[in-house]
Every structure is written in structure tokens, then in C-alpha cells.
C-alpha positions as CSV (number, residue, x, y, z in Angstrom):
1,M,94.8,191.5,-30.5
2,R,91.3,190.4,-31.6
3,A,88.5,192.5,-30.3
4,S,86.1,190.9,-27.8
5,P,82.7,190.0,-29.4
6,T,79.5,191.5,-28.1
7,L,76.5,189.9,-26.6
8,T,73.2,191.3,-27.7
9,A,70.8,190.8,-24.7
10,Y,67.5,192.5,-24.1
11,G,68.0,194.8,-27.0
12,R,71.3,196.2,-25.9
13,H,75.0,195.3,-26.6
14,Y,77.4,194.1,-24.0
15,F,81.0,192.9,-24.1
16,A,81.1,189.1,-23.8
17,P,83.7,186.3,-23.8
18,P,84.5,184.6,-27.1
19,R,81.8,182.2,-28.4
20,T,79.2,183.6,-26.0
21,L,77.1,185.1,-28.8
22,V,73.3,185.0,-28.8
23,S,70.6,187.4,-29.8
24,L,67.6,188.0,-27.5
25,H,65.0,190.6,-26.8
26,R,64.9,192.5,-23.5
27,H,61.8,191.9,-21.5
28,N,60.2,192.9,-18.3
29,S,57.3,190.4,-18.0
30,A,57.8,187.6,-20.5
31,P,60.2,186.7,-23.3
32,L,59.2,187.6,-26.8
33,F,60.4,184.2,-28.0
34,N,60.7,180.8,-26.3
35,L,64.4,181.4,-25.6
36,S,65.8,182.1,-22.2
37,L,69.0,184.0,-21.5
38,F,69.6,181.6,-18.6
39,T,69.0,178.3,-20.4
40,A,70.2,179.0,-23.9
41,F,73.8,179.3,-22.8
42,R,75.9,179.7,-19.7
43,S,75.4,183.4,-19.5
44,P,77.8,185.6,-17.5
45,F,74.7,187.3,-16.1
46,S,73.8,184.1,-14.3
47,R,76.5,184.9,-11.8
48,M,74.4,187.8,-10.7
49,E,72.6,185.5,-8.3
50,T,75.5,185.5,-5.8
51,G,74.4,188.7,-4.0
52,N,73.5,192.3,-4.4
53,K,77.1,193.6,-4.7
54,A,77.9,191.0,-7.3
55,M,74.7,191.9,-9.2
56,V,75.9,195.5,-9.5
57,E,79.4,194.5,-10.4
58,N,78.1,192.4,-13.3
59,L,75.9,195.2,-14.5
60,K,79.0,197.4,-14.6
61,R,81.2,194.7,-16.1
62,F,78.9,194.0,-19.0
63,G,78.2,197.6,-19.8
64,V,74.7,198.0,-18.6
65,T,75.6,201.0,-16.6
66,S,78.7,203.3,-16.6
67,S,77.4,205.6,-13.9
68,K,79.2,205.6,-10.6
69,K,76.2,207.1,-8.8
70,V,73.7,204.5,-10.2
71,A,76.1,201.7,-9.1
72,E,76.5,203.2,-5.6
73,V,72.7,203.5,-5.2
74,M,71.8,200.0,-6.5
75,E,74.6,198.5,-4.3
76,A,73.2,200.4,-1.2
77,L,69.6,199.3,-1.7
78,D,69.4,195.6,-1.4
79,R,67.1,194.2,-4.1
80,G,66.6,191.1,-2.0
81,L,64.4,193.2,0.4
82,F,62.0,194.1,-2.5
83,V,61.2,190.6,-4.0
84,P,59.0,187.8,-2.8
85,V,60.6,185.4,-0.4
86,G,62.3,182.5,-2.3
87,S,62.7,184.5,-5.5
88,S,66.0,184.8,-7.4
89,A,66.5,188.3,-6.1
90,Y,69.9,189.0,-7.8
91,A,69.4,187.3,-11.2
92,D,69.0,189.6,-14.2
93,T,65.4,188.7,-14.8
94,P,62.0,190.2,-14.0
95,L,60.0,188.5,-11.2
96,P,56.3,188.2,-10.5
97,I,55.2,190.1,-7.4
98,G,51.5,189.1,-7.5
99,Y,48.4,190.9,-8.9
100,N,49.6,190.4,-12.5
101,A,52.6,192.7,-11.8
102,T,56.3,192.3,-11.9
103,I,59.5,193.8,-10.6
104,S,61.7,194.7,-13.5
105,A,65.0,193.0,-14.1
106,P,68.1,194.7,-12.7
107,H,69.4,195.8,-16.1
108,M,66.2,197.7,-16.7
109,H,66.4,199.4,-13.3
110,A,70.0,200.4,-14.1
111,T,69.1,201.6,-17.5
112,C,66.2,203.8,-16.3
113,L,68.3,205.2,-13.4
114,Q,71.0,206.2,-15.8
115,L,68.6,207.8,-18.2
116,L,67.2,209.9,-15.4
117,E,70.4,210.5,-13.4
118,D,70.7,214.2,-14.4
119,K,67.1,214.8,-13.2
120,L,67.7,212.9,-9.9
121,Q,70.2,215.3,-8.4
122,P,70.0,216.3,-4.7
123,G,66.9,218.3,-4.0
124,M,65.0,217.4,-7.1
125,R,61.5,215.8,-7.4
126,A,60.6,212.5,-8.9
127,L,57.5,210.5,-9.6
128,D,57.5,206.7,-10.0
129,V,54.3,205.4,-11.6
130,G,53.6,201.7,-11.0
131,S,55.9,201.7,-8.0
132,G,55.2,198.0,-7.3
133,T,57.4,196.7,-4.4
134,G,59.1,200.1,-4.0
135,Y,62.6,199.2,-5.2
136,L,63.1,201.8,-7.9
137,T,61.2,204.4,-5.8
138,G,63.8,203.8,-3.1
139,C,66.6,204.2,-5.5
140,F,65.2,207.6,-6.6
141,A,64.9,208.7,-3.0
142,L,68.6,207.8,-2.3
143,M,69.6,209.8,-5.3
144,V,67.6,213.0,-4.6
145,G,68.3,212.8,-0.9
146,A,66.5,214.2,2.1
147,E,66.1,217.6,0.5
148,G,64.3,216.1,-2.5
149,R,60.9,214.6,-2.9
150,V,60.0,211.2,-4.4
151,V,56.5,209.9,-4.8
152,G,55.6,206.4,-5.7
153,V,52.1,205.5,-7.0
154,D,50.4,202.2,-7.6
155,H,46.8,201.3,-7.9
156,I,47.1,198.0,-6.0
157,P,46.7,198.8,-2.2
158,E,48.4,195.5,-1.2
159,L,51.5,196.4,-3.2
160,V,51.6,199.8,-1.7
161,D,51.4,198.3,1.8
162,M,54.2,195.8,0.8
163,S,56.4,198.6,-0.7
164,I,56.1,200.7,2.5
165,K,57.2,197.7,4.6
166,N,60.1,196.9,2.2
167,V,61.3,200.5,2.3
168,E,61.2,200.6,6.0
169,K,63.6,197.7,6.2
170,S,66.0,199.3,3.8
171,V,68.5,202.2,3.9
172,A,65.8,204.3,2.4
173,G,63.7,203.9,5.5
174,S,64.8,207.1,7.1
175,L,63.7,209.1,4.0
176,L,60.3,207.5,4.3
177,Q,60.1,208.6,8.0
178,K,61.2,212.1,7.2
179,G,58.6,212.4,4.5
180,S,60.9,213.0,1.5
181,L,59.7,209.6,0.2
182,S,56.0,208.6,0.1
183,L,54.1,205.8,-1.5
184,H,50.4,206.2,-2.4
185,V,47.5,204.2,-3.8
186,G,46.2,205.8,-7.0
187,D,45.8,205.7,-10.7
188,G,49.3,206.5,-11.9
189,R,48.1,207.5,-15.3
190,K,46.9,210.7,-13.6
191,G,50.2,211.2,-11.9
192,W,50.3,212.7,-8.4
193,E,49.5,216.4,-8.7
194,E,50.1,217.3,-5.0
195,F,53.9,217.5,-5.4
196,A,54.1,218.3,-9.1
197,P,55.9,219.4,-11.2
198,Y,58.6,216.7,-11.3
199,D,62.1,216.8,-12.6
200,A,61.9,213.1,-13.3
201,I,59.0,210.8,-14.1
202,H,59.4,207.0,-14.5
203,V,56.6,204.8,-15.7
204,G,56.9,201.1,-15.0
205,A,54.3,199.7,-17.3
206,A,53.6,200.2,-21.0
207,A,51.1,202.9,-22.1
208,S,49.3,202.7,-25.4
209,E,50.0,206.4,-25.5
210,V,51.7,208.9,-23.2
211,P,49.2,210.1,-20.6
212,Q,48.6,213.8,-20.9
213,A,48.5,214.3,-17.1
214,L,52.1,213.0,-16.8
215,L,53.3,215.4,-19.5
216,D,51.5,218.2,-17.7
217,Q,53.2,217.3,-14.4
218,L,56.7,217.1,-15.9
219,K,58.7,220.2,-15.0
220,P,60.2,222.3,-17.8
221,G,63.7,221.0,-18.1
222,G,62.6,217.6,-16.8
223,R,62.6,214.1,-18.3
224,M,60.2,211.2,-18.4
225,V,61.1,207.6,-19.2
226,I,58.1,205.5,-20.3
227,P,57.5,202.3,-22.3
228,V,54.9,202.9,-25.1
229,G,53.1,200.4,-27.2
230,T,51.0,197.2,-26.9
231,Y,52.8,194.1,-28.1
232,F,55.5,196.0,-29.8
233,Q,56.9,198.4,-27.2
234,E,59.6,201.0,-27.1
235,L,61.2,202.7,-24.2
236,K,60.7,206.4,-24.9
237,V,62.8,209.2,-23.4
238,I,60.7,212.5,-23.2
239,D,62.3,215.8,-22.5
240,K,60.4,219.0,-21.8
241,S,62.4,222.1,-22.7
242,E,62.2,225.3,-20.7
243,D,59.6,226.7,-23.1
244,G,57.4,223.7,-22.6
245,S,58.0,222.0,-26.0
246,I,58.4,218.2,-26.0
247,K,61.2,216.1,-27.6
248,T,60.9,212.4,-27.7
249,R,63.4,209.7,-28.7
250,T,63.4,205.9,-28.6
251,E,66.0,204.2,-26.3
252,T,65.3,200.6,-27.1
253,S,62.7,197.9,-27.6
254,V,61.2,196.5,-24.4
255,R,58.5,194.2,-23.1
256,Y,56.5,195.5,-20.1
257,V,53.1,194.7,-18.5
258,P,50.4,197.1,-19.7
259,L,49.6,200.4,-17.9
260,T,45.9,199.9,-17.3
261,S,43.2,200.2,-14.7
262,R,43.2,198.2,-11.4
263,D,40.2,196.1,-12.5
264,E,41.7,195.3,-15.9
265,Q,45.0,194.3,-14.2
266,T,43.5,192.1,-11.6
267,G,40.6,190.8,-13.6
268,G,38.1,192.6,-11.3
269,F,39.2,190.8,-8.1
């Protein structure tokens, strides 16, 4: 029996039906080339628009995530509550959320959750830098539970207000009420020292270099996932050993909006 071909999409390999072969780059804000996964061919990912459960099933089917826990959390937290009204909530694509920011594509959320899963066990602490509409922050909170602590930080007050309202409508709302999940206005490049150190740190925008404050707030034994670079970006996985030494590896090539100041992001408005 001939082996199934693979589809290379967003820098990762997935199983694909015969004759469904195309090479694209993963992106979080804009395609690197003028070629769309959803117009270049009839992608199996296009069926993700049918609903939140179907979105997660497709992520599993095409090898984006193999984690049962990640799938359970993404299925429990409806992505449709965290995107602008009228958006294609369940399509595997990033979406604009205003203020020159985006919510990442579902495959990126699944990838980061799986990379951080071991550091998102019940009772652990996590920091989400560039928390946007609150979706991934909410996923973190469901993973660490009521005994854990999750902090989301964004420098756009309107997005923080939006994220709080979004979380309140979701299954993570009770964790917000109990205080195990909180969302704050601040410069995420400086982290959030009040609840440091963190077992897991996720950064949702590309830094030109890894901020020292985030390394300092990463707990020994913890892990950070952060995109690094300007135009050419790589998703870095940074592990801090118990003796404080740092090990870094590259997971894949990505395309994120830049990690910058509020004024630079919004043009001063």
C-alpha cells in the first residue's frame, strides 16, 4: 500500500490526501508569499470553519497536535468567543483584532500549548505576553486549574478590557472570578513580576531578541516559547535548567507581528 503524501503547511508536515501537495510558510499576521492556503487548493483545513469541535478534530487529524489534554482544552474553550463578530472563527488562519494586532491561527495555539504542556500542569504558573483577546490565556488557565496562576499582559487597554469580557463569557470565567486568572495592562517585555517566577512563559509577538526580564522571571525548570527575529522569524523554545543555565532550540519558522511598544504598534494613537 502506497504511503500517504504529506502536506507542508505553515512550516510543518501533515498527512494529506493524494494530490493535495503544496508548500507554504506558516504565518501569524500575513503570508510570506502571495499564496493562500485557502485559495491555492481545496485544503482539508478549510473544513475547520464548521465549528469549534470540528476545528479541534481537524488539528488532530492532520497532525498539528497529538496531545489529548491540548485537544480537550481547545474544545472546551470556544474560539468563537474570542474573535471579532463576523470573523471566520474556526478557520485555520490568524485574524485581525484591531490595534495592529492579531489572534493567532488555531494551529499556532495548538503548537504552543503542546510545547508548554509539561509546564502547564495543575498548580503551575504561566505568563502570557501579548494576551490579545484572551484566548490562549484562557487555555493556560484551564490547564493549570484553580490551584495554578495565569497572568495575561497586553499594552493595549482596549484589548485587555475585551479579553476580560471574552473570558467572562467562557468556561474559564470562574477562574477569572476566583483570581487564578488575571489580565493586566502593561509592557509585556518587562513580564509581570508580581507572580513570578513562572513555569511557562508564552510570547505572542516577535522579539528582536529575548527580553532579559522574561528570562529572569522564568522559573528554574521552566520553559518559554517565543518568536524571535524581524522579517525572518523563528519560534524559539527556551528551557531554564535547575542551575539557571539556558538552553535554546528552534521549533520552526514563523511570521508574527513585532513585540514593540504601544506607541509603535498603534502609530501613537
